[in-house]
Structures are given as structure tokens and as C-alpha cells.
N, C-alpha and C positions, 0 to 999 in steps of 0.2 A: 453499385450506385443506388442511391435512394431518390425517388421522384417525390417531391412534396407539392401537393395541389392545395389551392386556396379554396376552402369550401365555400360553395355558392349558395347553398340553401335550397335550391331546386333539386329534388331526388334524381331526377332524369340527367340533369347536367353533371351532378356529383358522381354518378354512376359512370358517365362516359370519361370524366376527369380520372377517376380511379382506375378505370380499365386501361387507360394510356400509360398510367403510372406502373401497372402491372406488367404491361408489354415491356417497359424500360428496365424494370428491376424491382427494387423495394418500393413500398408505398408509404408515404408520410402525408400528414394533413396539417394545415395551419388555418386559423380563423381570423376574421377582422377584428377579434377581441385582443389580438396580440399586440402589446404596447411595450415601449421602452423609452425612458425619458432621455438618457445619454444620446446625443446626436452625432452627426457627421458633417463635414464641410457641405456636403450636397444636400442635406436634409431639407433646408428651407426651399431650394429650388425644386426638389421632387414633390414636396407638399404643394407648391404652387401649381405645378403641372397637373398634379391629381385634382386639385380644386378646379382648375380651368376645365377639365374634362369630366367632372362629376355630372352624372345624369340630372340630379336634383341640385339646382344651383342655390346658393343662400339667398335669402329674402332680405337681410340686414346685414350692416357691418359687423354686428355682434356675432351673428350666425356665421359669417364668413371667417372670422377669427377662430371661433370654436372649431369649425371644419378644418381649417388649415392646421390647427393644432393636433387634430385626430389623426389627419394623414401624416403629420410629422412623426408622432410617436408609433404609429403603425410601421412607417418606413424604417424607423430605428430598429424596431423589433425584427422585422423581416431581414433587414441587412445583417443584423448581428447573427441571426440564425444561419444564414448562408455563409457568412464569413467563418463561422466556427464549426460547420458541418461539412467535412470533406465528402466529395463525391455527390453532393446534392444538386438537384435539377429543380427549377421552378416551373410548375404547370399551373395555367389559369384559363379559365373561361373568358374570352374577349381580351382581357389583359392590357386594355388601353384607355380605360376610364376609372376615375375615382381610386378607391382602395386597390382594385385590380391592377391599375397602373403603378401604384406605389410597391406593390408586391413584386412585379416584374422588373421595375427599376432597381429595387434593392437587390435582387439577384444579379443583374447585369453589372451594377456597380461593384458587387463583390466578386465579380469574376465568374459567376456561375452560369451554365447554360439555361435556356428557356425554351418552353414549348407552350404555344397559344393554340387554343381550341375555339372555335366558333361555327354556328350553322353554316351549311354550304348552299349555294344555290341549285345544286344538283339533288335531285330527290334521293332520299335515303342515305346521304352522305354528310361527313362533318369535315371542317377544316382542321387539320393538325400541321402546324408550321412552326419552325423554330425562330422564325424572324418576326412575324407578326400576322395580322388578320386584314382583310379587306385591301384597301390601298397599300398598307404597309406589309403584305405578305412577301414571301420569297419568290415568287413566280417571276420568270424573265419577262421583261417588257419589250421584247423584240420578236417580231413575227418570224424573223428568220430562224430564231431558235426552234420554234415548233415545226416549221417546214423541214428543217434539217433532222429533227428527231423522227418525224414520220418517214422521211425518205420515200422509197418506193414500196414500203411494207404495205400490203392491202389492208391489214387490220388498222394500222396507225393512220392511214390516210383515207380510210373508207367512211362510210356513214353509219357505222355500228353505234355511235353515241346517241343517235336519234331514237334508238330504242327506249331510252330513259324518259321520253315524252310520255309514254303511257302512264308513268308513275307520277307525273306532275300533278299536284292538287293546288288549287288556289287557297291563299291564307285564309283560315276561319275568321269570320268577322266577329268583333266584339262591340259593335256598334248597331243600334237599331236602325239607323238610317242608311247603313251600308251593308249591302247583302252580296251573296254569291249565288244569285238566283237563277243559274242556268243560262241557256242561250236566248238569243232574240233574232228570230229568223229575219227581221227587217234589216239587219246589219249586213247581210250577205250581198256582196256586190256594191256596197257603198265605198266611197274614196274618202278615207279619214287617216289621220295620224293619231294614234293613241298614247295618251300620257297617263301612265298610273302613278299617282302621287305618292310621295314618301311621307313618313312620320316627321313633322317639322323639326322636333328637337332631337332626332336620332343622331348618333354618332356619325353616320354616313354623311349627313348634312352638315353638322357643326364642325367636324374636323376635316371633311374632304370636299367641302362645297365649291372649292376652286374659285374661279373668276366670278361666279354666280353669287356664292355666298350663302343665300337661304332661300327657302321656299317661296317667300313673298316675292323677292326679286325674280325668281325663275317664272312664276306665274306673270308678273309684269312684262317680262321679256317676251313670253309666248304670246301675250295679248298684243304686243306691238308687232309681232311677226305674222299674226293670222291672216292679215289682209294680203300677204305674199303667196299664200297657198292659191293653186290653180282654181279656176272656176269649177264649182261643183264639189269642191273638197271642204272638209270641215276638221276641226281639232277636237279631240274627244277626250274628256277627263274622267278619272274615278279616283276618289279619295281612298287613302289607305285604310283597310277594314279594321285595323287596331289602334288608329291614331286617336289619342284623347284630345287632340286639338283640331276642332272642326275648321274647315276652310271654305265652308259654304257661302259666306259673305264675299270672299274674294272671287269666288267662281260665279257668284250672281252678278257681280259687276262686269264680268267678261261676257256673259249672255246677253246682258242689257247692252252692251257696247256693240257686240258682234252678231247678235241675233243667231240664225241658223248656222253661222260659221263656228260656233262653239257649242258643244253638246257635253252636258254633265250626266253620266250614267253611273249611279251608285248602286244599281241593282244587279245588272247583267255580270255574269261570271267574268272574272279578270281575264283568264286565258282564252274565253271565247271572244272577248274584245281584242285580245292580241291576235288570235288566229285570223280574224276577219278584217283586221286593219291592212293598210298598205305599208305602214312603218310605225315603229315605237319610238318615243323620245322620252329621255329621262335625265335626271342629274347623275345618279349613279346606283339606281335601285337594282336589286337582283333580277327584277322582272325584265330589265334590259338584256341581261345574259340569257334569261329563260326565254326570250323572244327568239333566240337562235333556233330552239327547237321547233319553231313554227316558221322558220326560214324567212324571217323578216329583216329588212334593213333597219338598223337602230341608230339613232342619234344621241350622243352622249355629251353633256356640257360640262360636268363636274370630273373629279378625280375618280378613277375606277381602275381596277387591275386589268379589265378586258377592254379598256379605252385604246386599242391599238388600230392604227388605219387598215382599213381591209376587213377586220372583224367588225368594226362599226364605222360611222362617220363622225369623227370628233368635231365639236363645235366650239370655237374659242373667241367668239365675240357676237355682238347683236347683229352685225353685219352678216356673219357666217350663217346665223340662224335663219335670217330672212332670205339668203341665197338658198340655202337647204330647202326651205319651205317652198320657194318659187319653182325649184327643180324636183318637187316631191315625187312626181311620176317617174322620174329617172334615178332615185335612190337605189343603191345596190350594195353589194358586199362580195368579198373573195371567198367563194365557197371552199376552195381548197384549204386556205388558211383556217377557216372555221372548222372544217373537219379535223385538221391537225391540232389545233388549239383544244377543241372539245374532247377529242380522244385522249390527249394528254391530261386533262382534268379527270376524265373517266379512269383511265388506265394507270396513272401515276400518281396524281396529286390528291384527290379526295378519297380517303378510305370509307368503307361502308360502315354503317351503323347495324349492329345485329341485336337480336333480344337475348339477353342472358339467362341463366336458369332461375333468376329471381324475378323475371319478368321485366326487368329494366334494361334500358339501352346500354350497349356496349360497343367500343369502337374495335372493328376487326383488325388484325395485327398486320396483314400482309403489307399494306402500304404505309404503316406507320413505322415499323423497325427501320428502314432507311433513313428516316428523318431524325432519329433520336441519337443523341451523343452516346458512344459507348465507352469512352474514356474522359476523364478530366484532369 
């Protein structure tokens, strides 16, 4: 079998992609320069899907037509390759946006297996999944699965996963006005719910925003619910450290409306704010899952693979949100389910990232091999 990865252009990502291909068998490579004019019945639909998920959306109709054509001829080439190459497997980073989506759709339409990679919320790990990433991954959405897997095994149902907390590091900042500036002792003992904001145009929001839809509505919903918090509590925000879309104007409106009930802290370390919170609220940020390491209740509004009752508190409406805020002091979670779920992620699902002889990251083989197709 030959595993063909779509060249990403980032040396570290390409190194991880190539390492997974090596684990599976032969290594091949394709690029976004691959084109073929002759199409398929599915070509237009796949091009539209790629266009709809593109990170950079067209700014004019002419730009839209050009970009749709590019995705069409890319899809045609990718599909022709997979249809005419026996034993081929498609491997891509992310795989659900733009050209990456066209690549993986072409393989699936040709009847070929796929392998998706993406950064993982556990430190030093990476997602390797034949089904998809994030909300589209292959993890079971039934808490009973993880409890059954753990059984009475002390390793599977224990608290060993919490050792990974020592390796957690807040995301480096790319903005002068958002920092990871260590701790703030004044937060100790305060009653607040922490909201780490996400990148507004990120795939997590655009494709998996659920009933909320976008960051703007998320902030508006939170603003309407703030007054439901118990006396002496506040809602605390931090903007995403790598977002190129500032949200200061929206947050300023909140502080003007609610005064001390809303605090915007873009300077204190994200995980310090998580650690000293009473709960964390998110649409579907990885910080929501990482808050498990700090043993915090988590409120989740949008679509997320960890949005399982007991792991978190799902919020399905504005009324649910207000009720959750009103009962902020009683928010809780199922510790046994969290242990089983997080041990499964640690021991079964997320492979480790190692440093290769060339100094670049490579994916360790032990948890990858069971996920890879061995026959076609």
C-alpha cells in the first residue's frame, strides 16, 4: 500500500504526514498544483463544498468563480490519481477545508481509504483518524462506551491522565494586546466563569457553531445571561492569542453594560485563569477539554466531540444558559466518566509526537497502526 499525503508547506506538518505514511507503508506525495480538466459527475458539488469551507473566502464573484474552478480541476486530478493507483490511501492535515477537503473527497469518491491528521488538545499528541477531525472524528459519542472500556481496570479508570497537566502550555501569542503574562494573585478566591474566546473565522466556529452560529452571537448570548449569575460572581473573558480579528469593541460594550460583572483580561496566562475559575464556558474550544486537567465544570454550547453529558454541561438554548449561570455554584461533572474518557484519549486515541533524527516532529507508531488500513 502507498500512502499519499497532500503537501502542506509547513515543514513540521509535512514531517508528521510523511511519518504516518511510513508507518502505513510506501510514501507518496501530491501538491495543490495538481490539476486535470476532465471532470466527474461529483466535481461541481465537491468544488462548492471546498469553496464553502475555504479559510479565505472570495471577495468578489469573479474571485469566487476562479476559486471554484481551481477546486474543480484539483479534485479531478486527485480523483483520477486515486482511481488509477491501486492500494493508495489519502493522508491530509485537517482535510475538511478548501483544497484539503477536495483531496479527501476525491479519495473517498474513488473508494480509497483516508487518514486525517490535526493538532490534539493533549500536550505532545496529534490526531490521527481515518474518519475525520474535531467534531467529525471517529470517537464514540456515548459515555457508556468509555466506562465499559475502563471497566474496573485501575489504569483505565484511574487518574493517570492528569499527569499530562504538567506539560500543558498556553498558546503563544501573536498579538501585542494579548499576552500570556503569568499569574495574577488577585484571582485567587474569586467566583467567576472563564470564557476563552476562539478565532472568529476558525473552522471550529464556521462549521461546528451549532445553534449559536458565530462568535458575535455567542458574546450577545453571554451578555444577556450575565445578570443570572449569583451575587458576587463575574464572567471573565480572554481573546484568542493568535486571532487576527479583534473583539475588543464587542467586549467593551459588555463591560459598559454590566460593569464589574464582566471582566476582560487579555494579559493573564490562559491556564492560570482556568485554574482559578469556578467553571469554564466555550463554544467548542480545545481549552474546554483542557479545563478537565484543572478539574473544572465546563459549559459547551456548540458542537464538540467532548460534548457528552457528564463530561460537560451541554447548553442548547438561551434559557439553558441563563439557568446554568443562575446555578453556577452547583455546576459539576462526572469524575468517573472523565477519568475513563481522558484515559482513552491518552492510552488509545492520540499518538505521541516524537523528534526524528532530522530534528523534525514525527508521529509515534504505537497508536497509529491500529487505525491504518492494511488491505484495500
